[in-house]
N, C-alpha and C positions, 0 to 999 in steps of 0.2 A: 692641577689635575681635576677634570670634571668628575663629579659623582653621579652615577646613574642609578635609577630605581626601576623595579619591575612594574608592569601594569597592575599587579596585585597590590604592591606597596602603594602605588599612586591611588588606587581605589580605596584603600584603607585611610589614606590621608584626607580624601574628599568625602568618604561615606557613601560610595556608590559601588556597583559591581565591576569586575574586570571587563566584561563585555561593553559596559558603558565607556570605560576608558578607551577600549579599542575603537568604538564608534566615534568618539570625539577625536581621536588621532586620525582616523580615516577622513573625517570632516575637515581636517587641517587646523584644528584648534590649537595644537602645539606640535612641536617636532618630536619625532621618535627615530630610533635606530633599530633596524630590523623590522620584522613584521610577524604577525601571528603570535605563536607561543614564545618567541625569543625577543619580543619587543622590549626595548629599554628606553627610558625617558630621562633626559637630563634633569636632575632634581631641582636645581635653582631656576631653570627656565620654566619648569612646570609650576613651581610655587609662584613665580612672577605672573604667569598666565592666570593662575588661580586668584591671586590678589586683584588683578585687572578685571577679571570676569565676575567678581562678586556682585550680586544683585541682578545679573542677567539670567534669563530663563534658558534652560537647555532641554 
């Protein structure tokens, strides 16, 4: 079973704001379920994206 996190939780993991997570999702940097306030992010896929994107500027 996949574990999902909120954009607020994703923001805490990365050290950015929730609106930044929303913008990155809208830019297609990682997949999300839902939109706006009900956005959910698959935790492992987000962490994989984060590992792959280290060192890149956003």
